[in-house]
N, C-alpha and C positions, 0 to 999 in steps of 0.2 A: 585623425582617423574618424571616419563617419560610421556611427553605430547603425546597424541594420535591425530595426525593430520589427519583430514578428509575433511575439506572444503577448496578446492583450491580457492585462490583469483586471482592469476596471475602466469604466468610462463615466465621466461626469457631463455637465452641461456644456462646458467649453474646452475640456481637456480629456485626453486619454492617458492611461498609465500602462506602460509596457514593461515586461521583464527585461532587465539589462542583459544584453546578449553575451557579455563577458564576465558577469558576476551575478550569480543567482541570489545573492543577498541584497541586491539593489534593484530599483525600478527607475524608469525614466518617464516623466510627465511631459507630454507635448500638447500643443494646441491642436484642436480638431481642424482648424483652418490654418494651414501652414503660413508662416510669416506673421500671424496674429498672436497677441499675448506675450510678446517678448518682454515688453515693459513690466507686465505683471510677474513674469518669471524672475526677472532681475530684482523686483521689489521683494518677492518671496525669499530669495536667497539672502538679500540684505537684511530682511527682518529676522531670518533665522540666525544669522551671524550676530546680530545685535542682541537677541533674546536668549540664545542657547545657554548662557550661564545662569540666567534668572529662571527660565521656564523649561530647562532641559528635560526634566522628568516627564513633561507633558508633550514634548515635541518629537516629531519624526525627524531624524538627522538628515540634513541637506548638505550636499557637497557645495563648495564655494564658487564653482564655475559652471556655466551652461555647457552642455554637451552637444556636439553636432550629430544629427541623426538623419536618416533618409526621410524623416517626416518633419524636418525643421529642427531648430534648437530646442533643447529640453532640460528640465531640472532633474538631476540625479539624486535620489533619496534612498534611505534604507527601505527594504521591502519587509514588512512585518509578517511573520508566519507564526502561527500558534504552535503549541507543543506537539500537535498531531501532524504538523507540516502544512496544514491548509493556510491560505491567505487569511489574515485577520479580517474580521467582519467590521462593518461600520456600525455606528450606534443606531442607525435606522433599523438594521436587521434585528438588533436586540430589542428595540422599542416595539416593533411590529409583532414580535413573537412573545411579548410579555417576559422577556429575560433580563430586564433591567433590575438588578438586585441592589441592595443597600450599599454595597461596596462601590459599585459603579456610580451610583447617585452621590455618594460621599465625595468621590473624586471629582465629579462635576462641580459640586458646591465648592470644593477647595480650589479648583481651577478658576472659577468665576470670582471667588473672593480674592484670590491673589491678584488677578487682573485689576479689580476695582481698587484694592488697597494700594497698589503700586502704579496707578495711572498708566496701565498698559492697555491700549485701546485697539480692540478688534471690532469690526462691524459686520461680520458675516458668520453667524452661528447657525448651522443647520446640522441635522443628524448624520449627513453623509460626510461632514468634515471631521468627525471624530471616529477613531478606530478603537476597538477593544482588543488588546493584545494579550492573549492567554499564554503566559510565559512562566515556567516553573511552578505551575499550579495556581498562579495568581492572575487576576484580570487587571491589566494596566490601561488606563485611559490615555490616548494619544490624540493630539490635535494635529491634523495633517494639512491644513490649508492656511498658509501664512500670508497670502496676498492681500487680505483685508486689513492688515496691520496699519494703523494710522491712515487708512484710505477708505473714505466714505463716499458713496455715490449720493451726495446731498443734492436736494432740489435747489438749495439756496446758491446764489452766485458767489457769495463770499466764503462759504464753507467755514464759518466761524468756529465750528467744533475742532478744526485742525489747529487752532491757535489758543482756544480757551478751554483748559482741561475740564472745568465744571460742566460745560456744554457737551463735551465728548463723553464724560462719565454718564450724564443724563441719557444721552442717546444710546450708549452701550447698555445701560440698565434696561431701556425699553426693548432692545434686541434680545437681552437675556430673558426678560419676562415673556416675550413672544416665543422664544425657544421652548420654554417650559410649557406654555399654553399649547403649542403645536403637538407636543408629546403627551398631552393630558397628564402632566406631572404637577405636583404641588410645588408652587414657587416658594423658595426659602425666604421667608419674610425678613430675616435679619439682613439680607442683602440690600434691602431698601435703605437701611441706615448707613451703609458704607459710602 
C-alpha cells in the first residue's frame, strides 16, 4: 500500500517529514528529490537497528523497513509530541531562545561522552538533529538523524577514519567542539581526555 503524505511536520535540507496518514504517533521522512537518498535512508535504518540497545534512550524509534509513499520511499519513525500535544522542538529552537537549561546540557554531555567512550562514531552534529521531548514533565534529549553513523564525507580518498578508530574519534571530537562553538556553549573540557 502506498502512503499518501499530506501533512508536513518539518523540513530539512534534504528531507521532509510528514505525519503518517494511518498512525498519528508516527511520521515518514522522505527525500525532497524523489528517488534520491534511498541509500542514506537504508543506512539510517541499519544504524538504528544496530544501536537501539546501546543508545535507545537517546534515539527516535525507527521502523525496520522503508515505506512506499506518493513522494518516494521513506523512513517511518516515532513522532514526538510534548505533553501539550505540540510537536517536539529541535535543539536550535531552544538554543536561539536561551532555553537550554542545565538538564538539557547534562544530557548532551552524557550523549557525547557515551559515544566517545564506546567508539560510536557519528559525523553530523547540528542543532536541528536533536529534539527535546517534553514528556511527563521532563525534558528528554533525542537524536533524530542516524544517517551519519560511520559515514563521513571525508576529503581524503582513503577515508582512513572508517578503518582506524583513533582517527574517527579525533574527527568526531572536532565535530563536537564545533557543535558547542556554534551554539556559543562552553565545551566540556573533560571530553578532550576521552
